[in-house]
LUMTILUM-233237 format. One record per residue (C-alpha): residue number from 1; x, y, z; residue in three letters. Coordinates in Angstrom, 3 decimals. Each point is the difference from the previous one (the first is absolute). Last residue first. Example, Ala and Ser with C-alpha at 12.3 -4.5 7.8 and 13.67 -1.06 7.14 Angstrom:
2
[site 2,[13.670,-1.060,7.140],"SER"];
[site 1,[-1.370,-3.440,0.660],"ALA"];
//
This chain:
350
[site 350,[13.919,-30.392,11.513],"LEU"];
[site 349,[1.163,0.342,-3.577],"PRO"];
[site 348,[3.149,2.100,-0.473],"GLN"];
[site 347,[-0.235,3.162,-2.023],"PRO"];
[site 346,[2.902,0.532,-2.416],"LEU"];
[site 345,[1.953,3.123,0.909],"PRO"];
[site 344,[-0.262,2.548,-2.801],"TRP"];
[site 343,[3.201,1.015,-1.794],"GLY"];
[site 342,[-1.736,0.475,-3.292],"ARG"];
[site 341,[1.751,-2.841,-1.826],"ASP"];
[site 340,[-0.447,-2.264,3.059],"ARG"];
[site 339,[-3.763,0.547,0.140],"PHE"];
[site 338,[-0.442,-0.975,-3.637],"TYR"];
[site 337,[2.406,-2.934,0.422],"PRO"];
[site 336,[-2.144,-1.371,2.921],"ARG"];
[site 335,[-3.392,0.689,-1.574],"LEU"];
[site 334,[-0.172,-3.430,-1.648],"GLU"];
[site 333,[0.718,-1.667,3.356],"GLU"];
[site 332,[-2.797,1.959,1.701],"LEU"];
[site 331,[-2.452,-1.193,-2.626],"SER"];
[site 330,[-1.600,2.127,-2.675],"LEU"];
[site 329,[-3.223,-0.338,-1.983],"PRO"];
[site 328,[0.005,2.479,-2.882],"PRO"];
[site 327,[-0.342,3.803,0.323],"PHE"];
[site 326,[-2.996,2.135,-0.931],"TYR"];
[site 325,[-1.791,-2.937,-1.638],"ALA"];
[site 324,[-3.097,0.736,-2.044],"GLY"];
[site 323,[-2.958,2.352,-0.286],"ILE"];
[site 322,[-2.287,-1.735,2.485],"ARG"];
[site 321,[-3.423,1.569,0.404],"LYS"];
[site 320,[-1.336,1.697,3.126],"ARG"];
[site 319,[-3.376,1.239,1.140],"VAL"];
[site 318,[0.136,2.007,3.204],"TRP"];
[site 317,[-2.300,0.777,2.922],"TRP"];
[site 316,[-1.299,-3.556,0.097],"LYS"];
[site 315,[-2.792,-0.991,2.378],"GLY"];
[site 314,[-1.750,-2.381,-2.384],"GLU"];
[site 313,[-2.643,2.687,-0.565],"THR"];
[site 312,[2.817,2.275,-1.144],"ALA"];
[site 311,[1.213,-2.573,-2.523],"HIS"];
[site 310,[-3.447,-0.445,-1.536],"ARG"];
[site 309,[-0.805,3.696,-0.236],"GLY"];
[site 308,[-1.757,2.163,2.577],"GLY"];
[site 307,[2.946,2.366,0.198],"PRO"];
[site 306,[2.347,-0.803,-2.912],"ARG"];
[site 305,[3.263,-1.609,1.069],"SER"];
[site 304,[3.043,2.249,0.032],"PHE"];
[site 303,[2.545,-1.037,-2.590],"LYS"];
[site 302,[3.279,-1.878,0.363],"TYR"];
[site 301,[2.390,-1.310,-2.675],"ARG"];
[site 300,[2.287,-2.712,1.333],"TYR"];
[site 299,[3.732,-0.797,-0.202],"HIS"];
[site 298,[1.265,-3.057,1.863],"GLU"];
[site 297,[3.236,-0.086,1.974],"GLY"];
[site 296,[1.512,-3.332,1.022],"ARG"];
[site 295,[1.273,-1.725,3.130],"VAL"];
[site 294,[1.200,-3.612,0.216],"TRP"];
[site 293,[0.862,-2.383,2.797],"ARG"];
[site 292,[-2.290,1.735,2.458],"PRO"];
[site 291,[1.139,0.281,3.622],"PRO"];
[site 290,[-1.009,-2.818,2.386],"PRO"];
[site 289,[-3.376,0.511,1.701],"ARG"];
[site 288,[-1.228,1.977,2.995],"SER"];
[site 287,[-0.666,2.940,-2.386],"ALA"];
[site 286,[0.346,-1.095,-3.606],"PHE"];
[site 285,[-2.913,2.007,-1.397],"PRO"];
[site 284,[1.573,3.177,1.452],"ASN"];
[site 283,[-2.655,2.683,0.329],"HIS"];
[site 282,[0.183,3.723,0.757],"ALA"];
[site 281,[3.546,0.598,-1.179],"LEU"];
[site 280,[2.741,2.292,1.320],"LEU"];
[site 279,[0.630,-2.337,2.951],"SER"];
[site 278,[0.804,-2.707,-2.569],"LEU"];
[site 277,[3.133,1.896,-1.022],"ALA"];
[site 276,[1.262,0.202,3.578],"GLU"];
[site 275,[-0.855,-3.621,0.735],"ALA"];
[site 274,[1.870,-1.398,-3.000],"ASP"];
[site 273,[-1.960,-3.022,-1.217],"SER"];
[site 272,[3.092,-1.080,-1.990],"ALA"];
[site 271,[-1.843,-0.079,-3.319],"LEU"];
[site 270,[-1.704,3.220,1.075],"LEU"];
[site 269,[3.361,1.717,0.451],"LYS"];
[site 268,[1.098,-1.167,-3.441],"GLY"];
[site 267,[-3.197,1.410,-1.515],"ALA"];
[site 266,[0.715,3.340,1.708],"LEU"];
[site 265,[3.441,0.128,-1.641],"HIS"];
[site 264,[-1.762,-0.866,-3.236],"LEU"];
[site 263,[-2.236,3.051,0.544],"ILE"];
[site 262,[3.097,2.109,0.654],"TRP"];
[site 261,[1.021,-0.614,-3.622],"ASP"];
[site 260,[-2.554,2.546,-1.132],"ASN"];
[site 259,[0.885,0.937,-3.588],"HIS"];
[site 258,[0.756,-3.637,-0.867],"GLU"];
[site 257,[-3.269,-0.888,1.797],"TYR"];
[site 256,[-1.863,1.697,-2.819],"THR"];
[site 255,[-1.735,3.380,0.073],"GLN"];
[site 254,[-3.392,1.489,0.835],"PHE"];
[site 253,[-0.698,-2.624,2.706],"SER"];
[site 252,[3.161,1.046,1.835],"ALA"];
[site 251,[-1.462,3.426,0.768],"PHE"];
[site 250,[-3.003,-1.541,1.774],"TRP"];
[site 249,[2.287,-2.437,1.819],"MET"];
[site 248,[1.965,3.002,1.267],"LEU"];
[site 247,[-3.154,1.411,1.629],"TRP"];
[site 246,[-0.741,-3.301,1.729],"ASP"];
[site 245,[3.603,-0.064,1.261],"LEU"];
[site 244,[-0.271,3.555,1.366],"ARG"];
[site 243,[-3.118,-0.600,2.053],"TYR"];
[site 242,[-0.708,3.599,1.013],"HIS"];
[site 241,[-2.128,1.274,2.864],"TYR"];
[site 240,[-1.910,3.249,-0.663],"PRO"];
[site 239,[-2.177,-1.673,-1.265],"SER"];
[site 238,[-0.642,-3.710,0.694],"ILE"];
[site 237,[-3.416,-0.967,-1.406],"LEU"];
[site 236,[0.008,-3.418,-1.670],"CYS"];
[site 235,[-1.747,-1.284,-3.107],"PRO"];
[site 234,[-2.402,-2.854,0.865],"ARG"];
[site 233,[1.337,-3.494,-0.613],"ARG"];
[site 232,[-2.033,-2.104,-2.414],"SER"];
[site 231,[2.343,0.552,-2.960],"PRO"];
[site 230,[2.919,-1.390,2.064],"ASP"];
[site 229,[2.931,2.227,-0.956],"GLY"];
[site 228,[-0.428,3.750,-0.036],"PRO"];
[site 227,[2.614,1.928,2.032],"LYS"];
[site 226,[-0.589,0.377,3.719],"CYS"];
[site 225,[1.796,-2.440,2.238],"LYS"];
[site 224,[1.360,-2.242,-2.717],"PHE"];
[site 223,[-1.362,-3.484,-0.572],"GLU"];
[site 222,[2.216,-2.891,-1.111],"TYR"];
[site 221,[-1.885,-2.236,-2.391],"ASP"];
[site 220,[0.139,-3.801,-0.096],"GLU"];
[site 219,[1.075,-2.136,-2.958],"TRP"];
[site 218,[-0.976,-3.659,0.115],"VAL"];
[site 217,[2.121,-2.135,-2.326],"ALA"];
[site 216,[-2.163,-2.755,-1.554],"ASP"];
[site 215,[1.069,0.734,-3.559],"PRO"];
[site 214,[3.680,-0.150,1.022],"ALA"];
[site 213,[1.976,2.924,-1.387],"SER"];
[site 212,[1.284,1.232,3.377],"ALA"];
[site 211,[1.160,-3.489,0.923],"SER"];
[site 210,[0.563,-0.972,3.656],"PRO"];
[site 209,[-3.396,1.559,0.848],"SER"];
[site 208,[0.000,2.260,3.059],"ALA"];
[site 207,[-1.301,2.914,-2.009],"THR"];
[site 206,[0.302,3.772,0.224],"GLY"];
[site 205,[-1.771,2.950,-1.576],"GLN"];
[site 204,[0.744,3.701,-0.357],"LEU"];
[site 203,[-2.679,2.031,-1.780],"ILE"];
[site 202,[1.205,2.936,-2.088],"VAL"];
[site 201,[-2.909,2.337,-0.713],"GLU"];
[site 200,[-1.273,1.796,-3.092],"THR"];
[site 199,[-2.450,2.875,-0.058],"ARG"];
[site 198,[-1.170,1.581,-3.224],"GLU"];
[site 197,[-0.062,3.534,-1.389],"LYS"];
[site 196,[2.980,1.194,2.004],"SER"];
[site 195,[-0.089,3.750,0.559],"ILE"];
[site 194,[2.755,2.431,-0.963],"SER"];
[site 193,[1.187,3.134,1.762],"GLY"];
[site 192,[-1.285,-1.720,3.117],"PHE"];
[site 191,[1.900,2.144,2.511],"ALA"];
[site 190,[2.215,3.035,-0.498],"GLY"];
[site 189,[2.723,1.542,2.100],"TYR"];
[site 188,[3.047,2.181,-0.446],"THR"];
[site 187,[2.489,0.531,2.767],"ASN"];
[site 186,[1.559,2.690,2.163],"VAL"];
[site 185,[2.147,-0.676,3.077],"ILE"];
[site 184,[1.186,-3.400,-1.276],"HIS"];
[site 183,[3.449,0.619,1.573],"LEU"];
[site 182,[1.822,-1.156,-3.147],"SER"];
[site 181,[-1.838,2.429,-2.232],"ASN"];
[site 180,[-2.660,-0.152,-2.699],"PHE"];
[site 179,[-2.344,-2.746,1.167],"HIS"];
[site 178,[-2.295,-2.310,-1.949],"THR"];
[site 177,[-3.648,-1.020,-0.139],"ASN"];
[site 176,[-1.181,0.633,-3.568],"MET"];
[site 175,[2.145,1.588,-2.721],"VAL"];
[site 174,[-1.702,2.521,-2.306],"GLN"];
[site 173,[0.875,-0.460,-3.679],"ILE"];
[site 172,[-2.116,2.981,-1.134],"PRO"];
[site 171,[2.003,2.103,2.489],"SER"];
[site 170,[-1.813,2.628,2.058],"LEU"];
[site 169,[-0.187,-2.197,3.101],"LEU"];
[site 168,[3.665,-0.956,-0.446],"ASN"];
[site 167,[0.964,3.663,-0.212],"LEU"];
[site 166,[-1.859,0.586,3.256],"VAL"];
[site 165,[1.913,-2.800,1.731],"VAL"];
[site 164,[3.284,1.181,-1.537],"PRO"];
[site 163,[-0.576,3.474,1.537],"VAL"];
[site 162,[-1.039,-1.372,3.395],"SER"];
[site 161,[3.544,0.031,1.402],"LEU"];
[site 160,[0.194,3.758,-0.513],"TRP"];
[site 159,[-3.388,0.635,1.621],"ALA"];
[site 158,[0.930,-2.295,2.897],"LEU"];
[site 157,[3.244,1.910,0.567],"LEU"];
[site 156,[-1.709,3.400,-0.226],"ILE"];
[site 155,[-2.616,-1.077,2.551],"GLY"];
[site 154,[2.674,-1.391,2.322],"LEU"];
[site 153,[1.911,3.290,-0.192],"SER"];
[site 152,[-3.151,1.990,0.749],"VAL"];
[site 151,[-0.790,-2.165,3.021],"ASN"];
[site 150,[3.586,0.176,1.287],"ALA"];
[site 149,[0.014,3.793,-0.344],"ALA"];
[site 148,[-3.299,0.202,1.881],"ARG"];
[site 147,[1.392,-2.209,2.751],"ARG"];
[site 146,[3.146,2.083,0.281],"VAL"];
[site 145,[-2.035,3.204,0.226],"VAL"];
[site 144,[-2.281,-1.533,2.627],"SER"];
[site 143,[2.988,-1.052,2.105],"GLY"];
[site 142,[1.663,3.422,-0.181],"PHE"];
[site 141,[-3.125,1.720,1.195],"ARG"];
[site 140,[-2.274,2.294,-1.939],"PRO"];
[site 139,[-1.659,2.635,2.145],"LYS"];
[site 138,[-3.578,-0.823,0.834],"PRO"];
[site 137,[-2.739,1.745,-1.992],"ARG"];
[site 136,[-3.147,-0.132,2.092],"ALA"];
[site 135,[-3.247,0.640,-1.862],"GLY"];
[site 134,[-1.610,-3.195,1.195],"ARG"];
[site 133,[2.111,-1.498,2.795],"ILE"];
[site 132,[-2.709,0.007,2.661],"GLU"];
[site 131,[-2.837,-0.877,-2.363],"ARG"];
[site 130,[1.904,-3.008,-1.324],"GLN"];
[site 129,[0.715,-1.218,3.523],"MET"];
[site 128,[-3.697,0.221,0.844],"GLN"];
[site 127,[-0.915,-1.939,-3.129],"LEU"];
[site 126,[2.462,-2.734,0.988],"VAL"];
[site 125,[-1.485,-0.136,3.509],"ARG"];
[site 124,[-3.550,-0.345,-1.352],"ASP"];
[site 123,[1.023,-2.806,-2.356],"LYS"];
[site 122,[1.667,-1.872,2.828],"LEU"];
[site 121,[-3.120,0.336,2.114],"SER"];
[site 120,[-0.256,2.462,2.889],"GLY"];
[site 119,[-3.438,1.218,-1.032],"PRO"];
[site 118,[-1.588,-2.313,-2.600],"GLY"];
[site 117,[1.348,-0.457,-3.520],"SER"];
[site 116,[0.449,-3.753,-0.258],"PRO"];
[site 115,[2.242,-1.075,-2.926],"PHE"];
[site 114,[-0.990,-1.629,-3.309],"LEU"];
[site 113,[-1.876,3.133,-1.116],"PHE"];
[site 112,[3.350,1.822,-0.214],"GLY"];
[site 111,[1.233,-2.112,-2.926],"LEU"];
[site 110,[-0.796,2.521,-2.710],"THR"];
[site 109,[1.031,3.022,2.081],"ALA"];
[site 108,[3.266,-1.686,0.941],"ASP"];
[site 107,[0.982,-0.624,-3.632],"ASP"];
[site 106,[-0.833,-3.026,-2.151],"PHE"];
[site 105,[2.098,-0.417,-3.154],"CYS"];
[site 104,[2.913,-1.461,1.994],"ALA"];
[site 103,[-2.025,-3.203,0.421],"LEU"];
[site 102,[0.396,-0.549,-3.751],"SER"];
[site 101,[3.642,-0.971,0.494],"PRO"];
[site 100,[-1.065,-3.002,2.145],"VAL"];
[site 99,[-2.647,-1.502,-2.263],"MET"];
[site 98,[2.602,-1.464,-2.360],"THR"];
[site 97,[1.404,-2.031,2.902],"LEU"];
[site 96,[-3.320,-1.785,0.497],"TRP"];
[site 95,[-0.302,-0.564,-3.740],"ASN"];
[site 94,[3.344,-1.796,-0.273],"LEU"];
[site 93,[-0.246,-2.023,3.236],"PHE"];
[site 92,[-0.938,-3.256,-1.753],"SER"];
[site 91,[-1.878,0.356,-3.305],"LEU"];
[site 90,[-2.626,-2.531,1.085],"ASN"];
[site 89,[-2.934,1.238,-2.076],"GLY"];
[site 88,[-3.408,1.706,-0.015],"SER"];
[site 87,[-0.145,1.224,3.611],"VAL"];
[site 86,[3.412,1.665,-0.181],"ILE"];
[site 85,[-0.588,1.514,-3.441],"LEU"];
[site 84,[-3.181,1.660,1.253],"ILE"];
[site 83,[1.887,1.377,3.014],"ALA"];
[site 82,[2.696,1.344,-2.339],"GLN"];
[site 81,[-2.594,1.931,-1.997],"PHE"];
[site 80,[-1.654,1.354,3.146],"LEU"];
[site 79,[3.395,1.188,1.285],"ILE"];
[site 78,[0.736,1.699,-3.321],"GLN"];
[site 77,[-3.431,1.582,-0.182],"LEU"];
[site 76,[0.179,1.399,3.546],"ALA"];
[site 75,[3.499,1.398,-0.455],"GLY"];
[site 74,[-0.844,1.653,-3.322],"HIS"];
[site 73,[-3.201,1.471,1.424],"ILE"];
[site 72,[2.067,1.510,2.828],"ILE"];
[site 71,[2.429,1.467,-2.553],"CYS"];
[site 70,[-2.903,1.439,-2.007],"ALA"];
[site 69,[-1.274,1.701,3.146],"ARG"];
[site 68,[3.398,1.420,0.907],"ARG"];
[site 67,[1.043,1.401,-3.351],"GLY"];
[site 66,[0.406,-1.208,-3.564],"LEU"];
[site 65,[3.550,-1.398,0.083],"PHE"];
[site 64,[-0.810,-3.326,1.690],"LEU"];
[site 63,[-2.963,-0.407,-2.352],"PHE"];
[site 62,[2.619,-0.892,-2.625],"PHE"];
[site 61,[0.151,-3.556,1.399],"PRO"];
[site 60,[-3.759,-0.371,-0.820],"VAL"];
[site 59,[0.515,0.103,-3.760],"LEU"];
[site 58,[2.130,-2.975,-1.123],"LEU"];
[site 57,[-0.278,-2.554,2.811],"GLU"];
[site 56,[-3.501,0.588,1.366],"ILE"];
[site 55,[-1.583,0.834,-3.378],"PHE"];
[site 54,[1.714,-2.901,-1.795],"HIS"];
[site 53,[-1.145,-2.401,2.723],"THR"];
[site 52,[-3.543,1.388,-0.201],"SER"];
[site 51,[-0.056,-0.642,-3.747],"LEU"];
[site 50,[1.072,-3.596,0.593],"THR"];
[site 49,[-2.592,-0.556,2.713],"GLU"];
[site 48,[-2.769,1.524,-2.153],"PHE"];
[site 47,[0.904,-2.333,-2.860],"ARG"];
[site 46,[-0.120,-2.958,2.408],"HIS"];
[site 45,[-3.454,1.108,1.179],"PHE"];
[site 44,[-1.190,0.211,-3.603],"TRP"];
[site 43,[1.036,-3.611,-0.585],"TRP"];
[site 42,[-2.173,-1.274,2.827],"PRO"];
[site 41,[1.776,-1.449,3.085],"SER"];
[site 40,[1.235,-3.610,-0.151],"HIS"];
[site 39,[3.575,0.917,0.891],"HIS"];
[site 38,[-1.307,1.945,2.997],"LEU"];
[site 37,[-1.514,-3.208,1.396],"TYR"];
[site 36,[3.227,-2.015,-0.113],"TYR"];
[site 35,[2.069,3.020,1.046],"ALA"];
[site 34,[-2.019,0.118,3.223],"LEU"];
[site 33,[1.450,-3.379,1.038],"PRO"];
[site 32,[3.658,1.098,-0.404],"ASN"];
[site 31,[2.211,-0.236,-3.073],"PRO"];
[site 30,[3.775,-0.552,0.335],"VAL"];
[site 29,[2.099,1.372,-2.872],"PRO"];
[site 28,[-2.795,1.631,-2.058],"GLN"];
[site 27,[-1.395,-2.130,-2.862],"THR"];
[site 26,[-3.671,-0.407,0.979],"GLU"];
[site 25,[-0.511,3.492,1.420],"TYR"];
[site 24,[1.937,1.648,-2.829],"HIS"];
[site 23,[-1.692,-1.561,-3.032],"PHE"];
[site 22,[-3.124,2.037,-0.840],"ASP"];
[site 21,[1.676,2.812,1.939],"MET"];
[site 20,[2.365,0.501,-2.930],"CYS"];
[site 19,[-2.823,0.733,-2.498],"THR"];
[site 18,[0.066,3.808,-0.088],"LEU"];
[site 17,[1.228,0.347,-3.635],"ASP"];
[site 16,[3.031,1.946,1.201],"ARG"];
[site 15,[0.775,-2.184,3.007],"TRP"];
[site 14,[-0.527,-3.082,-2.212],"CYS"];
[site 13,[2.786,1.242,-2.280],"ARG"];
[site 12,[2.584,-0.943,2.612],"ASP"];
[site 11,[2.772,2.479,0.610],"GLY"];
[site 10,[0.144,3.729,-0.700],"ARG"];
[site 9,[-3.344,0.712,1.664],"ILE"];
[site 8,[0.842,-2.390,2.834],"LYS"];
[site 7,[3.527,1.319,0.570],"ILE"];
[site 6,[-1.444,3.517,0.098],"LEU"];
[site 5,[-2.485,-0.834,2.759],"GLY"];
[site 4,[2.618,-1.652,2.208],"ALA"];
[site 3,[2.287,2.978,-0.503],"GLY"];
[site 2,[-2.796,2.349,1.074],"PHE"];
[site 1,[-0.582,-2.132,3.075],"MET"];
//
């Protein structure tokens, strides 16, 4: 968490001027329905969110060293923070896993209220065992000595391996999300060091027209399972599940198809109506029809509609505007040399 806080302060200026949350809900990888309403929160609420993020990530981690009560507060705040992130966005299993280390902040006394304490209960038996062994000093056994030695050795090993991690945290050129040994035992982490200020989406379209440039060619959209597409479709709620292809499409929208040649591989699969590829999509406009003759990628800018505005009253969650072509219309025959050069098998139409 401390690394995530540092990468923000050292990264995008909006984290320092407290404006990042003005954009985050709209531009995060896969927004959910609550993100729509949180995006339209008052400006002062977004400033409070950003300040709270800095507090949780940069200051609260040090509560671990300030005694039992501060450690419990640390665990509670971290879990609450992750729960808020879970309900405000589809960040897959990331936030759920981040909760797990914080569970170690709660000792038996803190969690005791969760267990019945009547006579003969589990809690009562544990207390009885504690009273019986209190004050006893059993002789050390060979097994306990070996275990203690193993624990100390593991602690020394982890401390040694963590040296480059700590140096990375202290470095002004901090690296985000990498590992420092081949076994990946210790790693550095940091999310959203920079925030996109506008959302763009790649929309894949197909047509059955013999000519892709014909004025009367009808282009139909492929819909993904969760990422924005049809402006009228409500954002999905899938956490902790993860639609990897939808996530990759978000990354692809920041670059060109030359940097993401897998998207042309996907286009070839769609041209052949490949069942496995189509299973990753929510809507195939050519279902029960021959495959499309051409597939293209269009680049759009997306913004949340304004609650109560014209688009919202029409049932639209998004307002989109075409930026231009992401990749030109392609046929399966035109993709043949592209597939061959990369050693990809050319999909065969059904």
